[in-house]
PQR file of N, CA, C, O and H, with PARSE charges and radii, in Angstrom:
ATOM      1  N   MET A   1       0.849  -1.210   0.000 -0.4000 1.5000
ATOM      2  CA  MET A   1       0.000   0.000   0.000 -0.0000 2.0000
ATOM      3  C   MET A   1       0.880   1.255   0.000  0.5500 1.7000
ATOM      4  O   MET A   1       0.582   2.235  -0.683 -0.5500 1.4000
ATOM      5  N   LYS A   2       1.969   1.208   0.777 -0.4000 1.5000
ATOM      6  CA  LYS A   2       2.849   2.370   0.837 -0.0000 2.0000
ATOM      7  C   LYS A   2       3.481   2.631  -0.531  0.5500 1.7000
ATOM      8  O   LYS A   2       3.635   3.780  -0.945 -0.5500 1.4000
ATOM      9  H   LYS A   2       2.211   0.412   1.332  0.4000 1.0000
ATOM     10  N   GLN A   3       3.845   1.546  -1.229 -0.4000 1.5000
ATOM     11  CA  GLN A   3       4.458   1.708  -2.542 -0.0000 2.0000
ATOM     12  C   GLN A   3       3.485   2.372  -3.504  0.5500 1.7000
ATOM     13  O   GLN A   3       3.875   3.206  -4.322 -0.5500 1.4000
ATOM     14  H   GLN A   3       3.720   0.613  -0.893  0.4000 1.0000
ATOM     15  N   PHE A   4       2.217   1.996  -3.401 -0.4000 1.5000
ATOM     16  CA  PHE A   4       1.189   2.580  -4.269 -0.0000 2.0000
ATOM     17  C   PHE A   4       1.064   4.070  -3.983  0.5500 1.7000
ATOM     18  O   PHE A   4       0.912   4.875  -4.902 -0.5500 1.4000
ATOM     19  H   PHE A   4       1.900   1.319  -2.737  0.4000 1.0000
ATOM     20  N   GLY A   5       1.129   4.434  -2.704 -0.4000 1.5000
ATOM     21  CA  GLY A   5       1.035   5.841  -2.320 -0.0000 2.0000
ATOM     22  C   GLY A   5       2.200   6.633  -2.893  0.5500 1.7000
ATOM     23  O   GLY A   5       2.025   7.751  -3.378 -0.5500 1.4000
ATOM     24  H   GLY A   5       1.253   3.780  -1.958  0.4000 1.0000
ATOM     25  N   ASN A   6       3.394   6.042  -2.833 -0.4000 1.5000
ATOM     26  CA  ASN A   6       4.577   6.719  -3.370 -0.0000 2.0000
ATOM     27  C   ASN A   6       4.438   6.908  -4.877  0.5500 1.7000
ATOM     28  O   ASN A   6       4.801   7.954  -5.414 -0.5500 1.4000
ATOM     29  H   ASN A   6       3.536   5.134  -2.439  0.4000 1.0000
ATOM     30  N   GLN A   7       3.908   5.886  -5.558 -0.4000 1.5000
ATOM     31  CA  GLN A   7       3.734   5.965  -7.004 -0.0000 2.0000
ATOM     32  C   GLN A   7       2.733   7.060  -7.352  0.5500 1.7000
ATOM     33  O   GLN A   7       2.935   7.822  -8.297 -0.5500 1.4000
ATOM     34  H   GLN A   7       3.612   5.036  -5.121  0.4000 1.0000
ATOM     35  N   LEU A   8       1.658   7.128  -6.583 -0.4000 1.5000
ATOM     36  CA  LEU A   8       0.635   8.138  -6.833 -0.0000 2.0000
ATOM     37  C   LEU A   8       1.228   9.531  -6.638  0.5500 1.7000
ATOM     38  O   LEU A   8       0.966  10.445  -7.420 -0.5500 1.4000
ATOM     39  H   LEU A   8       1.494   6.508  -5.816  0.4000 1.0000
ATOM     40  N   HIS A   9       2.019   9.679  -5.598 -0.4000 1.5000
ATOM     41  CA  HIS A   9       2.653  10.965  -5.312 -0.0000 2.0000
ATOM     42  C   HIS A   9       3.585  11.343  -6.464  0.5500 1.7000
ATOM     43  O   HIS A   9       3.640  12.501  -6.877 -0.5500 1.4000
ATOM     44  H   HIS A   9       2.232   8.937  -4.962  0.4000 1.0000
ATOM     45  N   TYR A  10       4.312  10.355  -6.972 -0.4000 1.5000
ATOM     46  CA  TYR A  10       5.246  10.613  -8.075 -0.0000 2.0000
ATOM     47  C   TYR A  10       4.499  11.051  -9.327  0.5500 1.7000
ATOM     48  O   TYR A  10       4.934  11.958 -10.036 -0.5500 1.4000
ATOM     49  H   TYR A  10       4.267   9.414  -6.637  0.4000 1.0000
ATOM     50  N   ILE A  11       3.374  10.401  -9.590 -0.4000 1.5000
ATOM     51  CA  ILE A  11       2.566  10.741 -10.772 -0.0000 2.0000
ATOM     52  C   ILE A  11       2.024  12.164 -10.626  0.5500 1.7000
ATOM     53  O   ILE A  11       2.017  12.932 -11.588 -0.5500 1.4000
ATOM     54  H   ILE A  11       3.021   9.664  -9.014  0.4000 1.0000
ATOM     55  N   LEU A  12       1.573  12.507  -9.423 -0.4000 1.5000
ATOM     56  CA  LEU A  12       1.060  13.855  -9.172 -0.0000 2.0000
ATOM     57  C   LEU A  12       2.162  14.878  -9.415  0.5500 1.7000
ATOM     58  O   LEU A  12       1.925  15.928 -10.011 -0.5500 1.4000
ATOM     59  H   LEU A  12       1.579  11.883  -8.642  0.4000 1.0000
ATOM     60  N   ARG A  13       3.368  14.564  -8.948 -0.4000 1.5000
ATOM     61  CA  ARG A  13       4.512  15.452  -9.127 -0.0000 2.0000
ATOM     62  C   ARG A  13       4.788  15.643 -10.615  0.5500 1.7000
ATOM     63  O   ARG A  13       5.008  16.764 -11.074 -0.5500 1.4000
ATOM     64  H   ARG A  13       3.560  13.711  -8.464  0.4000 1.0000
ATOM     65  N   SER A  14       4.775  14.546 -11.363 -0.4000 1.5000
ATOM     66  CA  SER A  14       5.033  14.607 -12.807 -0.0000 2.0000
ATOM     67  C   SER A  14       3.983  15.475 -13.491  0.5500 1.7000
ATOM     68  O   SER A  14       4.302  16.298 -14.350 -0.5500 1.4000
ATOM     69  H   SER A  14       4.597  13.635 -10.990  0.4000 1.0000
ATOM     70  N   PHE A  15       2.735  15.281 -13.100 -0.4000 1.5000
ATOM     71  CA  PHE A  15       1.638  16.048 -13.689 -0.0000 2.0000
ATOM     72  C   PHE A  15       1.819  17.542 -13.390  0.5500 1.7000
ATOM     73  O   PHE A  15       1.601  18.393 -14.252 -0.5500 1.4000
ATOM     74  H   PHE A  15       2.476  14.613 -12.402  0.4000 1.0000
ATOM     75  N   GLU A  16       2.220  17.839 -12.157 -0.4000 1.5000
ATOM     76  CA  GLU A  16       2.440  19.226 -11.748 -0.0000 2.0000
ATOM     77  C   GLU A  16       3.560  19.842 -12.589  0.5500 1.7000
ATOM     78  O   GLU A  16       3.445  20.980 -13.044 -0.5500 1.4000
ATOM     79  H   GLU A  16       2.397  17.148 -11.456  0.4000 1.0000
ATOM     80  N   ASN A  17       4.638  19.090 -12.792 -0.4000 1.5000
ATOM     81  CA  ASN A  17       5.763  19.590 -13.582 -0.0000 2.0000
ATOM     82  C   ASN A  17       5.345  19.828 -15.026  0.5500 1.7000
ATOM     83  O   ASN A  17       5.771  20.799 -15.651 -0.5500 1.4000
ATOM     84  H   ASN A  17       4.731  18.165 -12.422  0.4000 1.0000
ATOM     85  N   THR A  18       4.511  18.940 -15.551 -0.4000 1.5000
ATOM     86  CA  THR A  18       4.052  19.085 -16.931 -0.0000 2.0000
ATOM     87  C   THR A  18       3.234  20.363 -17.078  0.5500 1.7000
ATOM     88  O   THR A  18       3.397  21.106 -18.046 -0.5500 1.4000
ATOM     89  H   THR A  18       4.165  18.151 -15.043  0.4000 1.0000
ATOM     90  N   CYS A  19       2.361  20.610 -16.121 -0.4000 1.5000
ATOM     91  CA  CYS A  19       1.528  21.818 -16.159 -0.0000 2.0000
ATOM     92  C   CYS A  19       2.407  23.059 -16.032  0.5500 1.7000
ATOM     93  O   CYS A  19       2.143  24.076 -16.672 -0.5500 1.4000
ATOM     94  H   CYS A  19       2.229  20.006 -15.335  0.4000 1.0000
ATOM     95  N   ALA A  20       3.442  22.978 -15.214 -0.4000 1.5000
ATOM     96  CA  ALA A  20       4.328  24.122 -15.008 -0.0000 2.0000
ATOM     97  C   ALA A  20       5.092  24.419 -16.304  0.5500 1.7000
ATOM     98  O   ALA A  20       5.341  25.578 -16.635 -0.5500 1.4000
ATOM     99  H   ALA A  20       3.656  22.151 -14.693  0.4000 1.0000
ATOM    100  N   ASN A  21       5.458  23.367 -17.026 -0.4000 1.5000
ATOM    101  CA  ASN A  21       6.197  23.555 -18.271 -0.0000 2.0000
ATOM    102  C   ASN A  21       5.315  24.166 -19.359  0.5500 1.7000
ATOM    103  O   ASN A  21       5.809  24.811 -20.283 -0.5500 1.4000
ATOM    104  H   ASN A  21       5.257  22.425 -16.757  0.4000 1.0000
ATOM    105  N   TRP A  22       4.024  23.957 -19.238 -0.4000 1.5000
ATOM    106  CA  TRP A  22       3.097  24.516 -20.214 -0.0000 2.0000
ATOM    107  C   TRP A  22       3.041  26.015 -19.999  0.5500 1.7000
ATOM    108  O   TRP A  22       2.319  26.714 -20.710 -0.5500 1.4000
ATOM    109  H   TRP A  22       3.623  23.432 -18.487  0.4000 1.0000
TER
END
């Protein structure tokens, strides 16, 4: 479960970076 949480956090971070680059 913790690994899933870390993955979700990483995906959110990636999404945030993508929006920032836009």
